[in-house]
C-alpha positions in Angstrom: -22.2 -22.7 -24.1 -23.2 -20.2 -21.5 -20.1 -21.0 -19.0 -18.0 -20.3 -22.4 -19.5 -16.8 -23.2 -19.3 -16.0 -19.5 -15.7 -16.6 -19.2 -15.2 -14.8 -22.7 -16.6 -11.7 -21.4 -14.4 -12.2 -18.2 -11.3 -12.6 -20.2 -12.3 -9.2 -22.0 -13.3 -7.6 -19.2 -9.5 -8.2 -17.6 -8.1 -7.1 -20.7 -9.8 -4.1 -20.8 -9.0 -3.2 -17.2 -5.3 -4.2 -17.7 -5.2 -1.8 -20.8 -6.7 0.6 -18.7 -4.4 0.5 -16.1 -1.6 0.4 -18.2 -2.0 3.3 -19.9 -2.6 5.5 -16.6 0.8 3.7 -15.0 2.4 5.1 -18.3 1.2 8.9 -17.7 2.0 8.7 -13.9 5.3 7.7 -15.2 5.7 10.7 -17.5 4.8 12.9 -14.4 6.8 11.5 -12.3 10.4 11.6 -15.0 9.4 15.2 -15.7 9.3 16.1 -12.2 11.3 13.8 -9.9 12.4 16.4 -7.2 8.8 17.5 -6.7 7.7 13.8 -6.3 10.7 13.2 -4.0 9.9 15.8 -1.5 5.9 15.1 -1.4 6.8 11.5 -0.9 9.2 12.3 1.4 7.0 14.8 3.6 4.1 12.3 3.5 6.2 9.8 4.9 7.6 11.9 7.7 4.2 12.8 8.3 2.8 9.7 9.0 5.7 8.8 11.4 5.1 11.7 13.7 1.6 11.0 13.9 2.1 7.6 14.8 4.4 8.7 17.5 2.2 11.1 18.8 -0.4 8.6 18.8 1.6 6.5 20.6 2.8 8.9 23.1 -1.5 9.5 24.1 -1.2 5.9 24.7 0.7 5.8 28.3 0.9 2.1 28.4 2.5 2.1 24.8 4.9 5.2 25.5 6.0 3.8 29.1 6.8 0.1 28.0 8.9 0.6 25.0 9.6 -3.5 24.9 5.9 -3.8 24.9 5.5 -1.6 21.8 8.5 -3.1 20.3 6.4 -6.6 20.7 3.3 -5.2 19.4 4.9 -4.0 16.2 6.9 -7.2 15.3 3.5 -9.0 15.9 1.5 -6.6 13.6 4.4 -7.1 10.9 4.2 -10.9 11.6 0.3 -10.7 11.0 0.8 -8.6 7.9 2.8 -11.2 6.5 1.2 -13.9 6.9 -1.9 -11.9 5.5 0.1 -11.1 2.2 1.0 -14.7 1.7 -2.9 -15.6 2.3 -3.8 -13.2 -0.5 -1.1 -13.8 -2.9 -1.9 -17.2 -3.2 
């Protein structure tokens, strides 16, 4: 019986969390619909800032900056491991 009550508590907690997340997503969606240009500019700026920052970091690492093929290889390896990690965690 303890197992059943524990399971019920887990389900209740999960439902509560799900409702809370749905409520927040609805609020965020409304804000996005009201100000699409603002969020578009902010998202674009954030993305560009990350790319420029990473480029500057790479410029400070002589081996990667002077060997674009190795940089590409490292990028492909990171993407491969990211995909493998995603499949592992998904499932």
